[in-house]
C-alpha positions as CSV (number, residue, x, y, z in Angstrom):
1,M,134.3,112.6,107.1
2,F,134.6,110.0,104.4
3,S,137.7,108.4,105.9
4,L,135.9,108.1,109.3
5,V,132.9,106.4,107.7
6,Q,135.3,104.1,105.7
7,Q,137.1,103.1,108.9
8,K,133.8,102.3,110.6
9,T,132.7,100.2,107.7
10,D,136.0,98.3,107.6
11,I,135.6,97.3,111.2
12,I,131.9,96.2,111.1
13,L,131.8,94.3,107.8
14,N,132.2,90.5,107.9
15,S,132.1,89.8,104.2
16,R,133.1,91.6,101.0
17,N,129.8,91.1,99.3
18,S,126.5,93.0,99.2
19,K,123.1,91.9,98.1
20,I,120.2,93.5,96.2
21,D,116.8,91.9,95.6
22,V,114.6,92.9,92.7
23,I,110.9,92.2,92.2
24,F,109.7,92.6,88.6
25,S,106.2,93.6,87.6
26,S,106.4,91.1,84.7
27,V,108.5,88.1,83.7
28,V,112.1,89.1,83.1
29,K,113.7,87.7,79.9
30,Q,117.2,86.2,79.8
31,Y,118.4,88.8,77.3
32,Q,117.4,91.5,79.9
33,L,119.5,89.8,82.5
34,R,122.5,89.7,80.1
35,E,122.0,93.4,79.4
36,L,122.0,94.2,83.1
37,L,125.2,92.2,83.7
38,E,126.8,93.9,80.7
39,C,126.0,97.3,82.2
40,F,127.6,96.3,85.5
41,D,130.6,94.9,83.6
42,Y,131.0,98.1,81.5
43,L,131.0,100.1,84.8
44,S,133.6,97.7,86.3
45,I,131.1,96.5,88.9
46,N,131.7,92.8,89.8
47,A,128.2,91.4,90.1
48,L,126.7,87.9,90.1
49,I,123.1,86.7,89.7
50,L,122.5,84.5,92.7
51,H,118.9,83.4,92.1
52,V,116.0,83.9,89.7
53,D,112.8,82.3,91.0
54,E,110.8,79.8,88.9
55,N,108.4,82.6,87.7
56,E,111.4,84.8,86.8
57,R,110.0,87.7,88.7
58,L,112.3,87.7,91.7
59,L,116.0,88.2,91.3
60,S,118.9,88.2,93.8
61,I,122.1,89.9,92.9
62,Q,125.4,89.7,94.7
63,I,127.7,92.7,94.3
64,N,131.4,92.1,95.3
65,T,131.8,95.4,97.1
66,V,131.1,96.9,100.5
67,K,131.0,100.5,99.2
68,L,127.6,102.1,99.8
69,F,128.0,104.4,96.7
70,T,128.6,101.4,94.4
71,V,125.6,99.5,95.8
72,K,123.3,102.5,95.4
73,R,124.6,103.0,91.9
74,C,123.7,99.4,91.1
75,K,120.2,100.0,92.5
76,K,119.8,103.1,90.3
77,I,121.0,101.1,87.2
78,I,118.4,98.4,87.8
79,E,115.7,101.0,88.4
80,T,116.6,102.7,85.1
81,L,116.6,99.5,83.1
82,F,113.5,98.1,84.7
83,P,111.4,101.2,85.8
84,S,108.4,99.2,87.0
85,S,110.5,96.9,89.3
86,T,110.9,97.2,93.0
87,V,114.6,97.2,94.1
88,S,115.8,96.8,97.6
89,I,119.2,96.7,99.2
90,K,119.3,93.7,101.4
91,S,122.8,93.7,102.8
92,I,126.1,95.5,102.6
93,G,129.2,93.5,103.6
94,G,127.2,90.7,105.1
95,I,125.0,92.7,107.4
96,S,121.6,94.1,106.8
97,Y,121.3,97.5,105.1
98,K,119.4,98.9,108.1
99,E,122.0,97.7,110.6
100,Y,124.8,99.0,108.3
101,M,123.3,102.5,108.2
102,Y,122.8,102.5,112.0
103,K,126.4,101.5,112.6
104,I,127.9,104.1,110.4
105,G,125.7,106.8,112.0
106,A,123.7,107.7,108.9
């Protein structure tokens, strides 16, 4: 089962990056962003902060993977560190999360 899903994902993905957006209930501090990146680094997840809006309440993170498990694990880490935030997976491998799930038959 896993190998079939992996073969499908290798065919449909047009980039090696995924994206997660986070909306915070309050202003996020720089030290909190550093802690988040340190968590990712500790777990060997290659992630990059793409954008923090001027109010520092919206954050876009690029994750250099196309593995659904890793992206969901990143989402869970963010939800644990920032329990009042809203976290959404925007894309996996350059295509929307919804389209990705449809194409792999999930």
